[in-house]
N, C-alpha and C positions, 0 to 999 in steps of 0.2 A: 612445342608451345604454340604451334600454328593452328589456332582454332578460328573458325569462321565467326563473324559477328553474329550471324543468325543463331548458331549453336550456343554461343556464349549467352545470348539473350534468353534462349530456351532454358538453359541450366538455371539462370538467375530467376526466371519467372517461376519455374517449378519449385525451386528452393524457397522463394518468397511465399508461395502458396502454403507449403508445409510449415513454414515459420509462423504464419498467421494462425494456422490451425493449432499449433502448439501454444501460442499466446492465449488464444481463446479457451484452451483447455486448462489454463491456469498453471502450466508447468513452469519450472524455474526455481532458482535458489532464493533464499531470503536476502534482504538488503542489509548492509551494514552502513549505518548513517555516518560513520566516521571515515569512510573511504569513498573514493570515486573510481569506479571500475573502467578500465580502458583495455580494449582488445588489441593484441599484437598478432596480426595474421601474416606470418612470414614463412619463407622457404627454408625450413630447418633441415630438410633432407631433399634428395633429388638433384637434378643436373645444375641448378643454380643456387644450391645451398650455401655456397661461399658468399654470394651476394646477400641472401636473406639473413644469415647469421651475423655478418658484419654490420648490417643495418640495424638489426635488433640490439647488438652490443652497444652501438652508439645511442640508440633510443633509451635503452635501460640505464645508461650512464646519466643521461639528462634527467630521467625520472628519479634516480637515486639522489642526485644533487638537490632536486626540488624537495623531496621528502626529508632529506637530512637537514634542510633549512626550515623545516616546520610544515611543509605541505602547502596547500592552497586553501585559503579561507577556512583554516582550521581542520582541513581534511587531508589525508594522505592519498596519493594515487596508487591504486593496486593494478598492476599489469597482469592480465590473463593472456597467456601465450597459446597459440595454436599453430600447428605445422600444416601448411598447405601442400607439402611434398613436391613443390615446384610444378604443380599442375593446376590449370584453370578450374577444372571441375572440383578439385579439392579446396581451392580458394573459396568457392561458393559454399561448400560444406562447412568450412572453418568459420566463415562469416555468419552463417546461419546459427551454428552452435554458440558462438560468442554473443550474438544478440539475443537469441531465444533462451538459452540455458544459463549463460553467465551474466546476462543483463548489463552488458557494457554500454557506456554512454557514447563512446567514440571508437572507431576502428583506425589503427595505424598500420600501414602496409596494405598489400604485399610490396616486394621490392620491384618486380618487373611489371611492365605495362599490361600484358595479357591477363595477368592474374588480378590486377586492380580492376580492369574493365569487367572481368567476370563477376566480381563481388558487388559491383555498383548497384545493380537493380535491387538486390536484397537490402542493402543499406538504405537506398533511397526510399523504397517502399515503407521502411520502418523509421524513416527520418533520423537516421544515425549518421553523423558526419564521418567522412573518410579523410585521412591525411596520407597522401602517397609520398614517401620520402624521396624516391629516386626514379619514378616512372616518368620519362621525359617526352613521351609522345603527346602531341596536342589533343588527341582523341580522349585522353584520360579525363579532361575536365570540360571539353566542348564536343558536342556531337551534332552534326548537321546545322551548325551555326547557333545552337542553343547551349547555354551554360548548364552543366549538371549542378543543381543547387547544393548538393551535399558532398561534393568531391573537391578537395583542395590538394595542393602539393607544396613541398618545401624545396624543390629543385627547379632550376630554370628549364625551359623546353627546348626541344631539338632545333627549331628555327633560329633561336637566339645564337646557338653555337655556329650554325652555318653563316649567319650574318656577321658574327664577331670575327670568324676566321677570314672572311672575305675582306673585312675592314682592315684587319691586321696585315693581310697580304699586300693590299694596295698602299696603305699609309706607312707601315713600318718596313716592309720588305721591298717596297717600290715595284711590285710585280705588275707587269702589263699583260702577260699571257699566263694561262694555267691549263693543265690537263686534270681530269677527274677520273678516279678509279674507285668504283663502288662495289659493294657486295650486293649482287642482284637478288639474293635470297633474303635480304633484310630491309624491311620498311624504314627502319632507323637510318640505314646507310643511304638508301635511295632518296629519302626526304632531305637529308643533309646535303647531298650532292646537288639536288634541285635548288635549294635555298642559296647555297654557295654560288652557283652559277648566276642566279638572278641578281644577287647583291654585288658580285664581282663585276659583272658586266654593267650594272647600273652605275658603278663607281668609275667606269671608264676602261676596265680590263676586258680581256677577250678569252673565253674558254675555247681552245683550239682543237681539243680532242677529248673524247670520253670512252672509257672501256669499263668492262664489268667482270667480276669473278663470282664464285659461289663459296659460301661458308664451307670449311673443311678442305678446300682446294689446297694442294701442296706445291704445285709448280706454276709460277706466275710469269715465267720468262717470255712466253710468246706475246702476251698482251703488253708487258713492259717494254719489249723490243719495239712494238708499234708506237707506244707512248713516247719512247725516247726520240723517235724521228721528228716529233713536234718541236723539240728543243724549247719547251716552255720554261718560263721563269720559276714556276712552282708546281708541285704535284699535290693534289688534295686527295687524301685517302680516308674517308670517314667510315671507319670499320673498327672491329674489336681486336684486342691486342694479339691474339694468336696468329691471325692472318697478317696483321700489320707487321709483326716482327719478321715474318718470312718474306713479305713483299719488300720491305726496306732492305733486308739482307741481300735478296736477289737483285734488286735494283742497283745497289752499290756494286755488286759483282759485274753488272752489265755496263758500268761506267757512269751512272747517274751521279751528278754532283749537286744538283739543285736542292733547295729546301723541300722537304716533305711536310705537309700540314695535316693535322688530324683533329679529332674531337675526344670526348671523354671516354670513348671506347678504348683509347690508348692508355688510359690511366691505370696501369698495373705494372709493378716492377718486373714482372715476367717478360715484358716486351724486350727488355734489355738482354735477358738470358737468351731469347730466341734470335734477335737480330745481331747482338754484339754491340758493345759500347761504341766502338769506332763507327760502325755503320749508322748508328742513331745520331751521331753528331749532325748538326744542321737540320734538325727536325723540331717541329713545334706542334703543340696541341692545346686545345681549350679544355678547361675543366672547372670544377666548382671552387677549389681553394688550393693554396700552396701551404705545405707544412712548414715552410720557411717564412711565411708571412707573420709579422709580429701580431697582427690583429687576431690570428687564430691560435697563437701559442698557448693560451690558457686551456683551450680545448685539447690540443695535442698532448700537453703535459698531463692533464687529468686522465685522458684515455690511456696513455702509456702507463701511468701509475696504477690504474685500475686493472688493466688486462695484461701488462707485461710486454706489450709490443706497440708499435706505432699504429695509428688508425689509417685505414684507406678511405677512399672517397665515399664509399657506401656507409661506413661508420659515421663519417662527418655529416652526411645528409640525414641519417637516423637521429643523430644528436639534435640537428636543427629542427626536425619534426617534433621531438620531445619539448624543446623550448617553445615552439610555436603552439603546441597543444596547451602547455601550462599557462602561457600568456592569455590564450583565449578563454580558458576556464576561469582564470582570475578576473578578467574584465567582464565576463558574463555574470559573475557573482552567483553562479549556480552550476549544478551539474546537469541541468536540463539540456538535452541534445540540441533542441532547436535554438536555444539561447547561445550555446557554444558555436553552432553553425553561423549565427549572425555575427558573433565576435570574430570568428575566423575571417569572414568577409571584410571586416573593418581593421584587420591587422595593418599596422603602419609603423615604419621606422623601428622595427623590432630587431634588437641585437641578438644574433644567434652565433653558432660556432664558426660558420664560414663567412660571416659578414652581417649585412643588414637586410631585412625583408620588409617589403610593403606589398600587400596583395592587390593585384589588378582586377579588373572587372570580369576576367575569365578564370579567376581563382588560381592564377599563376603568380608566383612571387617575382617582383621586380628586384633583381639582384645582379651584381656584377659577375662576370666570368673572368678567370685569370688565364693567361697564356704562359705555358711552361716550355722551356727549351731543354732538350736532351743534350747534355754537354759533358763529355768525358766520363760517362757513367753516372752523372748526377742530373738532377732536374732543377733548373734555375727559373725563377719567375721573371719574365721579361715585360709583362704588361698586365694591367687591370682594365677591363673594358666594360662599360655599362652599355646595355642595349639601346639602339636608337628608338625613338618613339614609333610605336606600331609593331615592334618586333616581339 
């Protein structure tokens, strides 16, 4: 999934050129005046298909609820699905087809950052809004200081997580020193490590050591042995669950007793299978919601009834995107894409599955993060933290 920004832009420009040619040639299907077509561009197959399918499931549940309640302005939402195969080039192809052939008014998805960025030029050229449910990189909505006018998201961004965990470490855990262990092959991880350090030290703490690993590494003991010599109050590991489970397990074997802190990359039950429940005790991570929070119980129950299993965080964010889309269409009073884009910009105090959303000037939702503690094989909500101004 590591595509250069230049190659992503080239793919998007070429696809946009082909798309405009198709539109001028008059291709496309006939319109149904009683429905609003929405494109769902998700990773149905490929290496992150589990993310894409879960997000699509949550989105489809939101749309089903809306349609069962009578639709919007007398019209039903029709979801047209496309599989981007977990590849950026295919995300461009899927977006092109959805806009040109299927005549969708809005694109929802993909799930991961690189694939959202890849489709952006095609959508923008054709003035079709995008809602990214779970792409957390700041680059999704802002590039070189300029807001992308047609791109929005329903999840908070990476810097908020780094800030929230630094605040939690200082205020709740009373930490004065920290070490940071990042995945050097992941922009997500490196960005979070940078923000955590900045915010932790601004709050009076001190990062005393930093180490790095690479995705798919198996043995972390050499770096962990170095980090142990720092005897810091907390260990911050902003990474994905597969490596996190192994890191925490090996750290406990080396005698680490300090709290380990993480971010939403930890949010998968498999981390407990890898690390072991005992090793995960005294660890905390930020994420988008807790399934034990009474505010989100309605969504959790509805999803479980529909699909026969509890939702994960991707499903929850897909559901939020569906609610955000329906609200914008309703307020726009139209299925005109540019009117929907304007309504998305004006989203305010909207109740969704994981809480409440207000859109900021950078097209990012202002919404709380929750902190979960891993405790005896369970996950317990210990804090809800709103971002500070400017995060």
